[in-house]
Backbone as a ProteinNet text record, in pm:
[ID]
protein_1_A
[PRIMARY]
MLKITSLTSLFISSLFVSALAVAEQSDAEDAIPEPVIVLTELTGNIILKNGELPETLLQLLIENESNESYSGTLGFAGAEAQKITVSSGESTTVSLPTTPRHAGKANRIQKAEVDLSLLLNDAPAPAISSVDIDIKIPEAAFPIIRSEPPAMEKSAEDEFQYEYYARSQQLQPIKFTYNPGPVNLQVRKTVYPIPIEAGPVEISIEVVNHGSQTTGELTLRDALDDEDFSGAGDNFTRFVAEDSTDLIWERTLEPLSPGERRRINYTVTAKYGVGDKQLPATTVIMDDGLTGLSNKVWLPKWH
[TERTIARY]
2836.2	2799.2	2720.9	2777	2715.5	2573.7	2549.7	2416.3	2317.4	2368.8	2280.2	2259.6	2353	2324.4	2227.2	2235.6	2137.7	1999	1985.9	1846.2	1793	1884.2	1845.7	1788	1865.6	1828.3	1696.3	1673.7	1549.2	1438.3	1453.1	1350.8	1311.6	1416.4	1391.1	1310.9	1351.8	1284.9	1137.1	1117.9	976.9	892.7	956.1	881.1	851.8	944.9	922.1	814.8	816.6	717.3	575	567.4	439.1	386.7	484.1	449.9	392.3	457.8	423.9	278.2	253.3	120.1	13.3	46.8	-53.2	-80	28.5	12	-74.5	-43.6	-124.6	-267.6	-297.6	-435.6	-508.6	-428.7	-480.2	-516.2	-420.8	-442	-562.4	-582.5	-700.5	-828.9	-825.6	-944.7	-982.6	-875.6	-899	-915.8	-901.5	-907.8	-1053.1	-1076.4	-1204.9	-1250.7	-1362	-1410.7	-1435.2	-1406.5	-1428.3	-1582.9	-1611.8	-1756.9	-1811.3	-1939.1	-2006.7	-2140.7	-2153.8	-2284.5	-2355.5	-2479.2	-2570.9	-2637	-2625	-2700.3	-2829	-2936.7	-3059.5	-3156.1	-3178.9	-3281.5	-3259.4	-3250.2	-3240	-3375.7	-3423.9	-3564.1	-3550.7	-3651.6	-3654.6	-3703.5	-3661.3	-3729.7	-3617.2	-3641.2	-3572.6	-3678.4	-3657.8	-3751	-3679.3	-3718.5	-3670.5	-3726.4	-3648.1	-3693.6	-3691.4	-3764.2	-3770.3	-3655.3	-3542	-3436.9	-3339.5	-3349.8	-3273.4	-3219.2	-3123.4	-3077.1	-3185.3	-3179.4	-3276.7	-3260.6	-3359.5	-3356.7	-3359.6	-3282	-3291.7	-3303.3	-3370.8	-3386.8	-3382.9	-3270.5	-3245.4	-3188.2	-3245.2	-3204.2	-3169.5	-3068.2	-3013.6	-3026.4	-3094.9	-3105.8	-2985.9	-2900.9	-2790.6	-2812.4	-2777.3	-2777.7	-2640.5	-2613.4	-2480.1	-2512.5	-2477.5	-2517	-2390	-2283.8	-2170.5	-2171.9	-2058.2	-2055.1	-1977.8	-1935.6	-1859	-1926.1	-1897.7	-1946.3	-1869.9	-1940	-1882.2	-1878.8	-1760.4	-1743	-1679.3	-1726.3	-1668.9	-1730.6	-1703.9	-1763.8	-1845	-1951.5	-2034.7	-2093.2	-2097.7	-2153.6	-2165	-2241.6	-2252.9	-2126.4	-2093.9	-1975	-1987.8	-1884.9	-1892.6	-1945.7	-2013.5	-2075.3	-2001.7	-2035.8	-1961.9	-2003	-1891.8	-1909.4	-1957.7	-2054.2	-2098.4	-2046.3	-2005.7	-1947	-2061.8	-2044	-2149.2	-2083.9	-2163.9	-2135.7	-2254.2	-2237	-2358	-2311	-2373.5	-2344.1	-2385.9	-2321.7	-2348.5	-2504.6	-2553.5	-2690.4	-2792.2	-2736.3	-2835.6	-2837.2	-2928.8	-2947.9	-2957.7	-2930.5	-2941.1	-2983	-3038.6	-3078.3	-2997.1	-2926.8	-2844.7	-2902.2	-2905.8	-2939.5	-2819.5	-2829.6	-2710.2	-2732.4	-2646.1	-2661.7	-2600.6	-2635.1	-2593.3	-2534.6	-2468.3	-2417.9	-2487.4	-2616.4	-2679	-2623.7	-2651.1	-2612.2	-2737.2	-2727.9	-2846.1	-2789.9	-2863.2	-2819.3	-2945.5	-2951.8	-3070.7	-3141.6	-3212.5	-3282.4	-3424.6	-3487.6	-3622.2	-3716.3	-3823.5	-3919.9	-3869.3	-3750.5	-3688.5	-3653.5	-3598.9	-3553.2	-3435.5	-3434.9	-3330.6	-3287.4	-3171.9	-3106.3	-3057.8	-3078.2	-3043.2	-2970.9	-2885.5	-2816	-2794.8	-2823.5	-2794.1	-2712.2	-2587.5	-2493	-2514.6	-2573.6	-2606.1	-2499.7	-2387.8	-2266.9	-2228.8	-2231.8	-2214.1	-2074.1	-2003.3	-1877.2	-1872.2	-1815.6	-1794.6	-1653.7	-1611.7	-1465.1	-1388.3	-1437	-1378.4	-1354.7	-1424.3	-1419.2	-1568.3	-1588.9	-1721.9	-1787.8	-1913.1	-1991	-2051.8	-2088.4	-2153.2	-2301.4	-2360.6	-2487.1	-2595.4	-2692.8	-2809.5	-2911.8	-2960.7	-3063.3	-3191.2	-3241.2	-3361.1	-3349.9	-3385.5	-3389	-3529.7	-3584	-3720.7	-3720.6	-3704.2	-3693.7	-3809.9	-3886.8	-3991.8	-3932.3	-3983	-3932.7	-4044.4	-4020.1	-4125	-4067.6	-4147.5	-4106.4	-4206.7	-4161.7	-4259.2	-4391.2	-4500	-4632.9	-4632.3	-4578.4	-4583.2	-4476.2	-4388.3	-4292.7	-4334.6	-4452.1	-4507.4	-4560.9	-4527.8	-4431.4	-4285.7	-4199	-4057.2	-4005.1	-3914.1	-3849.4	-3773	-3676.5	-3588.7	-3542.3	-3525.2	-3459.1	-3364.1	-3235.5	-3134.5	-3063.3	-3076.5	-3166.8	-3311.1	-3399.6	-3536.6	-3605.3	-3696	-3782.5	-3920.4	-3996.1	-4124.3	-4230.6	-4315.7	-4416.1	-4531.5	-4582	-4699	-4819.5	-4835.9	-4946.3	-4922.5	-4983.6	-4957.1	-5024.2	-5125.6	-5204.4	-5133.7	-5038	-4966.9	-4863.8	-4840.8	-4745.7	-4610	-4576.8	-4447.7	-4483.6	-4459.7	-4520.7	-4436.5	-4313.4	-4226.7	-4174	-4115.4	-4055.8	-3934.2	-3822.4	-3702.4	-3683	-3690.1	-3682.9	-3573.6	-3501.2	-3394.3	-3375.6	-3323.8	-3294.3	-3152.3	-3073.2	-2938.7	-2846.5	-2848.8	-2761.8	-2665.9	-2548.3	-2462.4	-2503.4	-2532.5	-2598.6	-2501.9	-2557.2	-2475.2	-2546.3	-2491.1	-2571.2	-2703.2	-2805.1	-2934.8	-2952.9	-2985.4	-2991.8	-3135.7	-3174.2	-3311.4	-3306	-3394.8	-3414.1	-3565.3	-3597.5	-3735.1	-3756	-3882.5	-3909.9	-4039.9	-4029.9	-4152.5	-4202.5	-4159	-4202.8	-4344.3	-4383.3	-4523.6	-4526.8	-4409.8	-4397.6	-4332	-4401.5	-4338.4	-4362.7	-4262.7	-4278.8	-4232.2	-4318.9	-4282.3	-4249.5	-4135.7	-4088.6	-4049.6	-4113.1	-4092.1	-4027.9	-3926.9	-3869.6	-3882.8	-3917.6	-3923.5	-3858.6	-3803.1	-3734.3	-3795.2	-3807.7	-3863.8	-3790.7	-3745.4	-3759.9	-3638.6	-3661.2	-3551.3	-3551.7	-3433.9	-3300	-3292.4	-3193	-3178.1	-3083.2	-3132.5	-3046.8	-3021.8	-2942.3	-2917.4	-3043.7	-3071.1	-3196.9	-3273.4	-3394.6	-3465.6	-3508.6	-3494.1	-3525	-3611.8	-3728.9	-3812.2	-3802.9	-3786.5	-3771.9	-3896.6	-3961.8	-4089	-4062	-4105.3	-4083.7	-4231.3	-4270.1	-4406.9	-4377.1	-4436.9	-4413.2	-4554.5	-4560.7	-4683.8	-4654.1	-4744.4	-4725.9	-4813.2	-4744.4	-4810.8	-4819	-4762.2	-4756.5	-4887.8	-4890.4	-5009.6	-5013.8	-4909.1	-4911	-4885.7	-4925.8	-4892.4	-4746	-4679.9	-4542.6	-4517.7	-4396.3	-4359.4	-4327.5	-4262.9	-4221.8	-4109.1	-4120.1	-4028.8	-3932.4	-3809.4	-3714.3	-3673.7	-3702.5	-3661.4	-3526.5	-3434.4	-3301.1	-3255.3	-3203.2	-3151.9	-3006.6	-2914.1	-2775.5	-2746.1	-2725.4	-2691.1	-2550.8	-2492.6	-2358	-2362.6	-2282.8	-2288.2	-2217	-2142.7	-2084.3	-2195.3	-2305.8	-2408.2	-2527	-2559	-2691.2	-2662.6	-2748.4	-2748.8	-2896.5	-2905.5	-3046.2	-3036.9	-3161.4	-3164.7	-3282.9	-3256.6	-3376.4	-3316.1	-3405.5	-3367.2	-3345.3	-3405.3	-3403.2	-3262.7	-3178.6	-3053.8	-2933.7	-2846.2	-2713.3	-2603.4	-2487.5	-2368.8	-2281.2	-2248.2	-2161.6	-2027.2	-1925	-1789.9	-1707.8	-1664.2	-1578.1	-1443.4	-1344.3	-1213.5	-1208.6	-1288.8	-1277.1	-1407.6	-1506.3	-1635.5	-1711.9	-1810.9	-1911.9	-2052.1	-2137.7	-2273.3	-2368.4	-2466.8	-2576.4	-2684.9	-2719.7	-2805.4	-2944.1	-3046.5	-3186.3	-3248.6	-3323.2	-3379.6	-3517.8	-3619.1	-3746.2	-3820.6	-3891.1	-3967.9	-4103.4	-4148.5	-4282.8	-4363.5	-4481.5	-4563.8	-4603.7	-4646.5	-4675.8	-4777.9	-4752.2	-4843.9	-4919.2	-5055.6	-5144.6	-5127.4	-5166.1	-5161.9	-5246.6	-5181.1	-5246.5	-5239.9	-5190.3	-5182.6	-5055	-5069.4	-4963.2	-4948.2	-4823.2	-4799.8	-4691.3	-4697.3	-4601.4	-4542.4	-4398.4	-4325.8	-4248	-4257.6	-4181.2	-4077.1	-3956.4	-3866.3	-3786.3	-3735	-3666.6	-3519.5	-3441.3	-3299.9	-3267.3	-3143.6	-3099.1	-2977.6	-3006.2	-2892.8	-2780.8	-2662.3	-2557.2	-2519.3	-2560.2	-2534.2	-2620.6	-2608.4	-2677.4	-2629.1	-2689.4	-2644.1	-2696	-2604.2	-2642.6	-2545.6	-2585	-2495.9	-2447.6	-2547.2	-2511.8	-2642.3	-2625	-2743.9	-2757.7	-2889.8	-2916	-2932.2	-2873.7	-2889	-3024.2	-3060.5	-3189.9	-3220.8	-3341.6	-3385.4	-3394.3	-3340.8	-3346.2	-3464	-3524.5	-3632.9	-3596.3	-3582.9	-3536.7	-3646.6	-3672.7	-3769.1	-3698.1	-3706.2	-3645.6	-3499	-3430.2	-3287.8	-3251.4	-3338.2	-3310.7	-3363.8	-3286.5	-3331	-3457.9	-3560.4	-3692.1	-3741.7	-3693.1	-3736	-3632.2	-3635.3	-3540.8	-3626.2	-3592.6	-3658.8	-3583.7	-3631.3	-3556.2	-3446.3	-3344.5	-3252.6	-3295	-3247.8	-3299.7	-3176.9	-3182.3	-3077.3	-3104.2	-3008.8	-3017.5	-2944.1	-3014.4	-2953.5	-2880.3	-2789	-2721.2	-2820	-2793	-2886.5	-2872.4	-2778.4	-2763.6	-2723.9
3367.5	3235.3	3235.3	3305.9	3306.5	3358.5	3461.4	3527.9	3425.4	3350.5	3251.1	3133	3096	2978.3	3028.7	3154.7	3205.9	3211.1	3254	3253.6	3124.1	3021.5	2888.5	2833.2	2854.6	2811.7	2860.1	2996.7	3057.5	2998	2966.3	2908.1	2770.7	2697.7	2558	2560.6	2660.5	2669.3	2709.7	2792.5	2834.3	2724.1	2633.8	2516.5	2423.6	2407.2	2317.9	2361.2	2500	2552.4	2543.9	2567.3	2559.5	2406.3	2321.9	2174.8	2138.9	2189.6	2148.4	2207.5	2326.2	2391.4	2305.5	2266.8	2183.7	2055.6	1988.7	1861.7	1872	1987.3	2009.5	2034.3	2112.5	2141.8	2005.5	1921.8	1790.8	1706.7	1703.4	1623.9	1672.2	1808.9	1868.3	1831	1827.7	1794.2	1652.1	1564.9	1421.3	1374.5	1457	1421.4	1400.4	1292.5	1260.2	1355.5	1421.9	1520.1	1453	1517	1465.3	1441.3	1324.4	1306.4	1421.2	1459.4	1569.5	1514.2	1551.7	1521	1651	1642.8	1755.2	1730.7	1826.1	1820.7	1873.1	1783.4	1829.9	1886.5	1806.4	1845.2	1795.9	1886.5	1857.2	1866.3	1765.9	1760.5	1695.7	1703.6	1640.2	1734.4	1720.1	1801.7	1817.4	1924.9	1955.8	1975.8	1905.7	1908.2	1964.5	2086.9	2153.4	2101.3	2075.9	2014.6	2112	2089.4	2172.3	2120.8	2192.6	2158.2	2046.3	2004.1	1903.3	1937.2	1852.4	1870	1860.1	1929.6	1902	1770	1713.3	1596	1633.5	1571.9	1601.6	1468.8	1484.5	1380	1437.5	1436	1508.8	1409.4	1427.7	1341.5	1435	1394	1469.7	1378	1433.6	1367	1416.2	1313.9	1347.7	1279.2	1348.7	1302.1	1309.3	1208.1	1208	1223	1338.3	1371.5	1341.2	1287.3	1259.5	1126	1085.9	961.8	860.6	894.8	809.1	793.7	676.3	653.3	749.8	792.8	888.5	826	845.9	800.4	914	930.2	1032.7	1028	1131.6	1145.7	1276.2	1272	1389.6	1392.6	1515.5	1521	1672.7	1688.2	1822.9	1849.3	1970.4	2004.7	1961.5	1894.2	1837.8	1703.4	1652.2	1522.8	1419.5	1291.6	1182.9	1194.5	1191.5	1191.9	1061.3	1065.4	939.7	909.9	784.9	741.6	735	793.6	786.2	736.6	655.8	612.6	622	700.9	720.2	684.9	587.9	545.9	647.8	641.5	744	743.7	863.1	881	836.7	799.4	755.6	862.7	836.8	926.2	833.4	902.5	833.8	931.8	881.3	959.5	910	1002.4	968.3	1046.9	970.2	1035.1	1088.4	1218.6	1285.3	1326.4	1269.5	1309.2	1451.4	1513.5	1640.1	1633.4	1739	1755.7	1883.9	1871	1991.3	2046.7	2156.2	2217.6	2282.6	2284.8	2343.7	2411.7	2526.6	2593	2641.2	2629.2	2695.1	2578.2	2631.2	2534.3	2514.2	2397	2372.6	2467.2	2504.9	2601.5	2742.9	2772.6	2905.9	2936.8	3056.4	3093.2	2994	2945.6	2844.3	2881.2	2825.8	2849.4	2709.8	2692	2562.5	2604.6	2517.1	2535.9	2404	2404.4	2284.2	2333.6	2276.6	2322.4	2258.3	2325	2276.9	2294.8	2340.4	2353.2	2218.7	2202.7	2074	2065.1	1954.8	1927.6	1802.2	1824.7	1718.5	1693.8	1565.9	1529.7	1630.6	1673.1	1756.4	1898.3	1936.8	2076.6	2124.5	2264.4	2316.6	2257.3	2206.2	2142.2	2254.4	2218	2313.2	2347.2	2449.1	2487.6	2372.1	2366.5	2269.7	2336.3	2269.9	2320.5	2363.2	2283.4	2311.1	2266.7	2338.7	2303.9	2328.4	2228.4	2235	2156.7	2225.4	2156.3	2204.6	2105	2135.5	2151.5	2247.4	2273.1	2262.4	2186.9	2168.9	2221.2	2300.7	2351.3	2301.7	2312	2277.5	2366	2306.9	2375.3	2514.3	2515.4	2636.3	2738.4	2701.6	2798.9	2876.1	2856.7	2920.4	3058.6	3168.5	3172.5	3176.2	3124.6	3119.9	3266	3283.8	3421.4	3460.1	3371.4	3408.8	3285.7	3304.6	3197.6	3270.6	3233.7	3288.2	3175.2	3175.2	3257.9	3233.6	3321.5	3322	3191.8	3140.2	3026.8	3083.7	3028	3087.5	3022.9	3104.5	3056.1	3008.4	2886.4	2832.2	2854	2766.3	2776.3	2704	2758.1	2688.2	2557.2	2533.1	2412	2299.2	2342	2240.1	2161.5	2041	1956.3	2021.3	2066.6	2145.7	2282.8	2367.6	2507.4	2602.2	2556.3	2649	2558.1	2640.3	2574.9	2664.3	2598.7	2667.2	2623.9	2728.4	2699.4	2790.9	2730.8	2803.6	2739.1	2816	2768.3	2807.1	2708	2732.7	2805.2	2743.3	2813	2716.6	2762	2683	2714.2	2609.8	2629.9	2674	2708.8	2762	2702.8	2734.3	2691.1	2767.9	2696.5	2759.4	2766.9	2889.3	2904.2	2943.5	2892.2	2922.3	2966.5	3063	3110.5	3092.7	3025.4	2995.4	2981	2991.8	2991.9	2909.2	2786.1	2705.4	2714.9	2817.3	2834.1	2903.8	2914.6	2977.6	3121.3	3188.7	3326.8	3327.4	3329.1	3332.2	3462.6	3555.4	3686	3698.9	3758.6	3803	3955.3	3990.5	4124.6	4171.4	4281.3	4326.4	4471	4502.4	4635.2	4691.5	4820.3	4890.2	5027.4	5082.9	5209.1	5298.9	5429.6	5518.3	5662	5720.1	5674	5587	5522.8	5451.4	5482.4	5518.8	5532.8	5646.5	5638.1	5730	5843.9	5965.9	6087	6147.6	6251.7	6323.2	6388.3	6360.4	6415.2	6313	6339.6	6248.4	6113.6	6006.6	5873.2	5810.7	5756.3	5693.2	5542.4	5482.7	5333.6	5283.7	5185.4	5130.1	4989.9	4949	4806.7	4757.4	4655.9	4592	4456.9	4438.5	4314.6	4249.2	4114.8	4041.9	3918.1	3887.9	3770.4	3650.2	3556	3448.6	3328.4	3353.4	3245.6	3226.8	3124.7	3091.4	3167.2	3239.6	3310.3	3456.4	3529.2	3671.8	3690.6	3781.8	3806.2	3880	3884.3	3968.1	4101.9	4196.7	4326.8	4303	4365.9	4341.8	4466.5	4436	4549.6	4526.9	4639.2	4645.3	4720.9	4667.4	4728.5	4737.8	4850.2	4861.8	4919.9	4875.2	4923.1	4972	5111.3	5173.6	5226.6	5240.5	5297.7	5449.9	5489.2	5630.5	5715.3	5659.9	5737.8	5774.7	5699.7	5712.9	5794.6	5774.4	5825.5	5889.1	5988.2	6048	6044.1	6050	6040.8	6121.1	6184	6267.6	6215.4	6220.2	6172.6	6068.9	6043.6	5942	5803.9	5769.9	5634.4	5605	5694.7	5680.6	5689.6	5602.1	5608	5573	5602.2	5564.4	5460.8	5357.5	5252	5263.1	5283.9	5306.9	5176	5123.9	5002.9	5043.3	4949.8	4985.1	5044	4980.2	5018.9	5083.5	5102	5156.7	5215	5293.1	5346.7	5316	5257.6	5227.2	5332.2	5369.4	5446	5344.1	5336.7	5234.4	5301.6	5243.9	5286.2	5175.9	5209.7	5103.9	5156.2	5068.5	5105.2	4986.6	5021.9	4917.3	4907.1	4779.3	4758.5	4677.1	4724.8	4649.5	4515.6	4426	4288.3	4277.5	4179.5	4155.8	4030.4	4036.5	3917	3826.4	3692.9	3614.9	3681.4	3688.2	3747.9	3898.3	3970.1	4110	4158.6	4272	4333.8	4475.6	4531.9	4666.2	4724	4847.5	4912.9	5029.3	5032.8	5144.7	5208.2	5344.1	5422.6	5512.7	5531.5	5628.7	5691.2	5813.1	5879.6	5905.8	5882.1	5914.5	6020.2	6073.7	6167.6	6104.3	6086.5	6041.9	6157.2	6128.4	6233	6256.3	6152.7	6171.9	6071.3	6059.3	5953.2	5814.1	5743.5	5613.9	5504.8	5429.6	5318.3	5217.6	5110.4	4997.8	4925.9	4926.9	4854.6	4806	4720	4660.2	4705.2	4739.1	4768.7	4631.3	4612.3	4488.3	4472.4	4344.2	4312.4	4382.3	4420.4	4461.8	4341.2	4345.3	4238.6	4272	4160.3	4172.7	4091.9	4151.4	4080.6	4066.6	3950.7	3928.7	3842	3891.4	3818	3796.7	3890.8	3891.2	3788.9	3742.4	3641.4	3691.8	3650.4	3691.5	3614.8	3692	3630.7	3648.8	3751.2	3777.4	3857.4	3841.9	3916.2	3961.4	4082.8	4128.4	4085.2	4123.4	4114.3	4214.9	4199.6	4298.9	4386.1	4505	4595.2	4636.5	4608	4647.8	4788	4872.7	5009.9	5022.1	5045.3	5064.5	5189.9	5204	5328	5441.9	5557.4	5667.2	5741.7	5706	5784.5	5684.9
-1794.5	-1758.8	-1626	-1530.8	-1394	-1403.9	-1488.3	-1505.2	-1560.4	-1665.2	-1732	-1632	-1555.8	-1452.5	-1349.8	-1310.9	-1202.5	-1265.3	-1390.5	-1453.1	-1462.1	-1502.9	-1519.4	-1392.6	-1280.4	-1148.7	-1100.9	-1135.6	-1098.2	-1174.4	-1300.1	-1379.6	-1331.3	-1302.7	-1248.9	-1114.4	-1028.5	-900.2	-920.8	-1018	-1039.5	-1093.3	-1179.1	-1229.5	-1112	-1020.8	-902.7	-821	-790.6	-706.4	-774.3	-901.1	-976.6	-975.5	-994.8	-995.6	-855.1	-754.6	-614.6	-588.7	-631.8	-606.5	-681.8	-811.4	-885.3	-815.1	-762.3	-690.4	-569.8	-488.9	-371.5	-399.9	-503.8	-541.9	-588.1	-660.4	-704.8	-587.9	-484.1	-363.7	-291.1	-285.3	-208.6	-279.2	-413.6	-487	-478.5	-471.2	-454.5	-316.3	-215.2	-75.3	-31.8	46.9	85.9	199.7	178.8	285.6	416.4	522.7	658.2	674.9	742.5	774.5	844.6	808.2	874.8	939	1068.6	1133.3	1163.9	1167.8	1202.4	1339.7	1423.8	1559.7	1525.6	1514.8	1456.3	1563.7	1663	1757.2	1893.1	1998.9	2134.7	2199.6	2260.1	2326.1	2463.7	2540.2	2675.5	2781.1	2902.9	3007.8	3130.5	3195.3	3319.6	3432.3	3540.2	3652.1	3776.6	3815.9	3935.8	4052.5	4163.2	4291.1	4395	4510.6	4631.2	4720.1	4718.2	4806.2	4756	4628	4577.2	4433.8	4386.9	4248.5	4150.1	4034	3925.1	3871.6	3806.6	3727.9	3577.1	3494.7	3351.2	3272.2	3166.5	3062.9	2926.1	2866.9	2736.4	2632	2507	2392.3	2277.7	2206.2	2092.8	1969.5	1861.2	1731.6	1653.4	1600	1515.1	1383.1	1276.5	1132.4	1073.9	992.1	918.7	772.1	722.1	581.6	491	540.6	459.9	392.4	328.2	259.1	348.4	464.1	539.2	678.5	742	878.7	982	1083.8	1179.4	1312.5	1384	1521.8	1600.7	1725.6	1806.2	1943.8	2020.3	2159.7	2169.7	2244.6	2256.5	2399.1	2457.8	2592.6	2641	2741.7	2800.6	2883.1	2896	2984.8	3126.4	3170.3	3309.1	3323.9	3223.4	3235.9	3153.4	3169.7	3102.5	2954.5	2875.2	2727.1	2678.8	2582.7	2515.8	2382.6	2365	2227.1	2133.9	2010.8	1909.2	1782	1708.6	1575.7	1491.9	1374.7	1286	1147.3	1087.7	951.5	853.7	735.5	631.2	592.5	585.8	553.6	659.2	776.3	887.2	989.7	1089.5	1204.9	1324.6	1438.7	1569.6	1671.2	1788.1	1899.8	2026.2	2086.7	2202.9	2323.2	2433.1	2570.7	2630.1	2673.3	2725.8	2873.8	2964.1	3107.9	3134.4	3239.6	3277.9	3416.6	3456.4	3600.2	3661.8	3698.3	3748.9	3882.1	3911.6	4043.8	4105.6	4247.4	4322	4439.3	4490.3	4607.7	4675.4	4801.1	4870	4953	5053.3	5143.3	5093.3	5130	5097.5	5152.6	5063.5	5104	5119.9	5061.8	5057.1	4914.8	4892.5	4754	4718.8	4599.3	4555.3	4415.3	4383.3	4254.4	4202.5	4071.1	4009.2	3877.6	3828.7	3702.8	3629.1	3493	3419	3297.7	3290.3	3192.7	3061	2958.3	2830.5	2724.5	2768.8	2673.5	2620.7	2499.3	2427.6	2380.2	2403.2	2359.5	2260	2141.7	2043.5	2027.6	2069	2070.5	2148.7	2263.5	2362	2314.8	2212.8	2165.5	2154.7	2161.5	2139.7	2019.4	2041.9	1930.9	1843.8	1721.6	1637.5	1692.7	1642.9	1688.9	1659.2	1753.5	1743.7	1660.4	1562	1473.6	1551.3	1644.9	1714.8	1855	1953.5	2089.4	2161.1	2209.1	2275.8	2399.7	2505.7	2636.6	2730.6	2783.4	2881.9	3027.3	3102.6	3235	3338.5	3439.1	3543.4	3678.1	3744.3	3877.7	3980.6	4110.4	4207.4	4203.4	4225	4204.4	4278.5	4396.1	4482	4436.8	4340	4298.8	4170.1	4122.9	4005.7	4045	3978.9	3860.4	3910.6	3817.1	3851.3	3855.6	3943.3	3965.4	3843.7	3803.5	3677.3	3617.5	3486.8	3401.8	3309.5	3310.1	3216.3	3145.9	3008.4	2915.1	2957	2901.1	2933.7	2893	2977.1	2934	2916.6	2829.8	2796.5	2901.4	2953.9	3055.6	2976	3012.9	2949.6	3042	3138.9	3234	3367.5	3475.1	3603.3	3604.7	3515.9	3515.3	3433.9	3347	3272.6	3355.4	3323.9	3387.5	3392.9	3264.9	3249	3223	3326.1	3320.9	3229.5	3194.4	3103.4	3000.2	2896.8	2781.3	2740.2	2720.1	2661.5	2516.3	2427.4	2281.9	2218.8	2134.6	2059.6	1925.1	1831.8	1706.1	1661.9	1608.9	1549.9	1649.9	1767.4	1878.1	1937.3	1976.1	2058.1	2197.7	2280.1	2401.2	2520.7	2625.9	2745.3	2867.1	2985.6	3110.9	3118.1	3160.2	3182.8	3337.2	3390.1	3534.1	3578.5	3683.7	3741.4	3876.4	3916	4054.4	4080.3	4193.2	4219.4	4367.7	4415.2	4550.2	4576	4626.2	4641	4785.5	4857.2	4990.8	5002.3	5126.6	5137.7	5103.7	5092.1	5036.4	4911.5	4796.9	4667.4	4601.6	4590.9	4542.8	4398.4	4316.3	4185	4185.1	4140.9	4147.5	4002.1	3961.6	3823.6	3835.3	3770.1	3769.7	3621	3618.2	3490.6	3508.3	3396.9	3405.7	3294.5	3326.8	3232.4	3250	3144.5	3004.2	2962.5	2853.7	2783.4	2644.8	2581.5	2644.4	2739.9	2822.4	2937.1	2890.6	2903.2	2891.4	3018.9	3023.6	3153	3211.8	3338.4	3392.6	3472.3	3507.9	3603.2	3536.7	3609.1	3564.9	3674.8	3631.8	3727.7	3725.5	3841.2	3854.7	3921.6	3867.8	3926.1	3959.8	4080.5	4126.2	4170.9	4105.6	4149.2	4218.3	4332.6	4407.3	4417.3	4383.8	4394.5	4479	4573.7	4664.6	4602.7	4540.7	4482.9	4584.2	4703.8	4805.9	4871.2	4970.1	5046.9	5180.2	5216.6	5340.5	5330.1	5421.4	5432.5	5465.8	5392.2	5418.7	5555.2	5596.9	5692.3	5638.7	5710.6	5662.8	5558.7	5448.8	5333.4	5321.3	5286	5251.9	5109.8	5034.5	4888.6	4881.3	4794.6	4793.3	4648.1	4601.9	4472.6	4489	4401.2	4398.1	4262.9	4250.2	4125.3	4131.3	4011.4	4005	4039.5	4138	4182.3	4064.1	3981.4	3861.5	3769.6	3762.3	3667.6	3719.2	3843.9	3902.2	4040	4074.3	4202.2	4253.7	4388.8	4448.5	4569.1	4604.3	4721.8	4813.4	4943.4	5037.9	5130.5	5229.6	5340.6	5284.4	5172.1	5118.1	5053	5038.4	4957.3	5054	5022.6	5095.6	4992.4	5025.7	4940.6	5003.8	4931.1	4985.2	4909.6	4977.1	4909.3	4922.7	4817.8	4811.8	4758.4	4745.1	4708.7	4565.1	4477.3	4332.1	4280.9	4360.7	4314.6	4430.1	4384.1	4486	4441.3	4525.8	4488.7	4551.5	4473.9	4529.7	4568.9	4698.2	4759	4777.1	4717	4750.6	4833.6	4946.6	5025.5	5070.5	5078.8	5111.9	5190.1	5299.6	5371.3	5311.3	5298.1	5246.4	5351.4	5376.3	5471.4	5423.8	5514.8	5474.2	5357	5273.3	5157.5	5176.6	5164.7	5184.6	5050.2	5061.2	4936.5	4823.3	4711.8	4588.9	4589.9	4691.6	4687.2	4616.1	4546.9	4481.7	4514	4511.6	4546.7	4452.8	4415	4333.7	4399.4	4390.5	4451.3	4331.8	4341.1	4237.6	4314.4	4254.7	4305.3	4188.3	4208.7	4100.4	4141.8	4038.7	4048.7	3933.6	3939.5	3832.5	3762.1	3628.1	3549.5	3521.6	3547.9	3531.5	3386.8	3300.5	3150.1	3089.5	2959.8	2883	2921.7	3012.7	3057.1	2960.2	2902.2	2808.8	2792.7	2729.7	2698.4	2827.3	2920.9	3042.9	3110.9	3219.2	3282.1	3424.5	3460	3597.3	3668.8	3789.2	3860.9	3913.9	3962	4016.3	4136.4	4163.1	4299.4	4386.4	4509.2	4600.9	4707.6	4747.9	4857.2	4972.1	5089.2	5212.9	5313	5358	5468.2	5578.6	5703.5	5817.7	5795.6	5741.9	5721.5	5609.8	5532.7	5428.5	5291.9	5186.9	5047.8	5021.4	4978.7	4953.9	4810	4743.6	4608.6	4527.9	4395.5	4304.9	4181.7	4140.4	4019.9	3889.7	3785.1	3658.9	3660	3568.2	3550.4	3428.4	3424.2	3308.9	3224.9	3097.8	3004.5	2946.5	2962.6	2913.9	2778.3	2672.9	2544.8	2530.6	2438.8	2412.6	2383.7	2436.2	2419.9	2292.8	2209.1	2081.9	1968.9
[MASK]
+++++++++++++++++++++++++++++++++++++++++++++++++++++++++++++++++++++++++++++++++++++++++++++++++++++++++++++++++++++++++++++++++++++++++++++++++++++++++++++++++++++++++++++++++++++++++++++++++++++++++++++++++++++++++++++++++++++++++++++++++++++++++++++++++++++++++++++++++++++++++++++++++++++++++++++++

């Protein structure tokens, strides 16, 4: 009798579990899907200033492809969130403020940042289908020293000399380094060969003075990882810190006239196949102040 009762209980339990699963599946099928909005297009502009915070004017087109009206909050990280309501099958455009940051003195090298990380109901928003933002810099600051992520250069004659374009991406802060002063240096670093294997590596640095005045004496400086590279000669020193050692290369450059360019090459020895890391920017110092920065160089894996 005990055995029969146990089997009966097990059978009833199985029926209950099966019925519950069928009910849950039915509820899931009958449930109304959550309203879905699509972040279609972010447009507008960013205007970099000489010694001041950037100005931004950005608009986001939102579409509601669901069968229900949608309400929520939307905004860039650090800025005031905007309340949005989009009816079923409709679209709306919302202007979104930012909280830009700026560092540096007027007529000197400066940095600015605009955080484009988007939050939907206080959580990371889905990717934006299309992003097309025009960027204006002070006339004397062209060409810009650096944009991270990269902005596309258009022309010095355009009102907006740069453009940031992206598709289907979750955005992040965009950072700019620029110099609207009378000495505006463009510094470009290249490395050969890439990928890097053990042996000699040539690093080339080109400096162009796009400013209106002749520079003073310039000091070019590179910092490489001493575990990766070695160098010989008077231009190399080693800087020992608590957790690392840098191989420092330094070279003095005679003054550059407006429009003049000069290229400097130096050679280091790779201790092994260096890859999957980034070489930092070359810095340019004039009158004990940072005056120029090169691009960084990504080293891919050597195998």
